[in-house]
N, C-alpha and C positions, 0 to 999 in steps of 0.2 A: 393599152395597156390597163387592163381593167384589175380591182382589187382580185377578182379568181385567178387572174394569170400570176399575181403577186404571190399568193398562195400557191399555187402550186407551182412555182419555181421553188420556194421555200421547202418545200414539202420533198418536193424530186431530189433536189441537192442531198437533203437529209437523208433518201434511201441510196443513193448510189455512196454516200459517205461510208453508211455503215453497211453496205455488202463488200466494200471495199476492204473493210475493217475484219469482213468474215465476221457479222454481228449476227445473231438470229431475229432482233428486232427490225433488221431491214427489208423481211417479206412482210408483216402487217402495215408500214410505213407505205412499202410498194402499190399494195392493193389501194392505201388512200391516194396516194398519187397517178394513177391511172386511173381511177374515178375522176379526177379534177382535169387532166387534161383529155378526158373523153369529151368532156363538154367542151373544152377551149377548141380543141380540133373540129367538131361538130359546126360550131359556129364560125370555124375561121374557110369553112368549105373543104377542108382536106380531110375529106371522107375516109380516104384509105390508114390515116392516123388514125381518127379514131374509131375502125373498127380494131387498129390494133391494139388499143386501148384493154378492148375486152379479150383478146387473146392473152394479150399481158397478164391479167387478170388470171387467167386459166394457168399462164405458165410460171407465176410467183405462190398459187396453191403447189403447182406441181414442187417448186424450187422450194417451197416451204419445210415441205413431206420430206424431199429427196434430203437435205439439210439437216433436219430434226433427225433422221434415220440414221446419217453416219458421222452425226457429231459425236465427239470423244467424251470419257470422262466416265464415275462410275455411275451417275444416271443423266439419262439425255436431257433431261431439262432442268438439272439442278445446276447451282453455281457453281461448282465447283468442276462441269464440264469446261471442255475445250472447243474452242473455233476447228468449225472442218480446218479437212486438209484437202488445199486446193490439187488437182490433178495435172499433170504437164507431159510433154512427149506422148498425146495423143497420136497413134497411126493415121496415117493422111487415108487411110481407105475408110475410116471410120467416120471425117469429117468432109468427105468428099460426097458422097450422098445428101449430108444438110445442106451444102451449098447448090448439089445440082437442083434441091428444092426449092433455093431460094430464087432460083434462076426462071423455073416453072411459073413461079407463084407470082414473081413480077411482071413476065408477061400477063399471065391469065388476068390477075387483077388491073393492069394498067391499060389493058383492052377493056377490061369492063368498066373500069371508071372513065374513060376515054370516051366510050361509045353512049354508057347512060348515064351519067352524073355531069354536072358541072362544075367539077374537079379543078381546081386552079391548076395543079401539076400533077395527072393524074401516072406519067410515067416516073417520074421521081420520086415521088409520095410512094407510090405502090413498089418499089424497087427499096427504099428503106425499110418500108413497111416489111417486106419477105424477109429484108438480109437482121432487121431487131428481132423479128422472132427467132430468129436460129442463134443470133449474141442470148440473147435472154432464155434458151432452152440448153446453149452452154454452160450459162453462168448456174443455173439448174442443177446441172451436172460436173459442177465446179471446173469446169477447162481453164484454165489459164488464157488459153487462147482467147477467151472468151472475150477480155481486154482489148487485144489487138482490133478485132472486128470492130467490138464496139468506137474504136479511135477514130476507122474509118467512116463508118456512119455517121456518128458525132459529127467530124468536118462536112460533111455534105450537108447532115439538117443545120448548121451554124449557117450553109448561104442559102436555104431553101427560105428560112424563115427572116433571114434580112427581107430579102425579095418581097415575103408576103406584109410585111411591115410588123412582125412579131417580134419586134427587138429585144424583150426582156427574156422572152425565151430563146432568143437566139443566142442571148449573154451565158442562158442557165446550160447551155449546150455547151459553149467554151468551159464553163466550168465544169462539164462534164468530162473536157480532152483533159484536163488536168487529173481530176478524178481519177478518170480510167488508166492514165500515165501512173499515178500512184496505187491504184489497183493494181497494175502487172505487176509494178515493184514488190508491193506487199506478196502478194499470192507468190509469187517468183522467190521472194525470200522463205516464206514459211514453207514451199514447197521442197528448199534444200536444207534447210532445218531436220523436215521430218526426215529427208531421206541421210540424212547425218545423225539422227535418232536411231533409226532402223540399222542403219550400218553399226552404232556404236552397240547395238542390243546383238545384233548378231555376233561379233566382235566376244563379249561378254558371254554368250553362250557358248562359243567354242571352247573356252577358258576352262 
């Protein structure tokens, strides 16, 4: 349990909490967290997860740009702007290709790590990497379903980090489970509120 891991835990937990609250600050804080954990995972020989942090950095920038473009209010960057509105009821046909891509990446990355490196848990690590990328991509697209996928991924991560002796990080992912549940709840509430506002506005326009 190193000082770097302690800092990584704090920064990562803050990034997830800000995401659950739909705060734009979640993206720069998230970039800081992936930089810290890139080194932590490399040192633990969890190479797939170390590579994942680089991909996360790209997706953090992608999500930051999309949230900024979708943020409501008089000016996108102003204090009066409202948090982004989550997206629910995503058609199954839209998410299936993402999940299939994660399965393919899991197989390819797992095989590569098992054959070419001394990765500790190549197949589990690769699968978590692939599905985490999908979950992060969905977060950038504001899908409420991203939280459901994060919950599944985080449960498995907790077990993997306990096995690797990264107990503080395992505790962090247990906290992520709670934050993911809160994120799902808050995003679902925001989605319902947005739908109610739209319905009210439509009824007012008909009057």
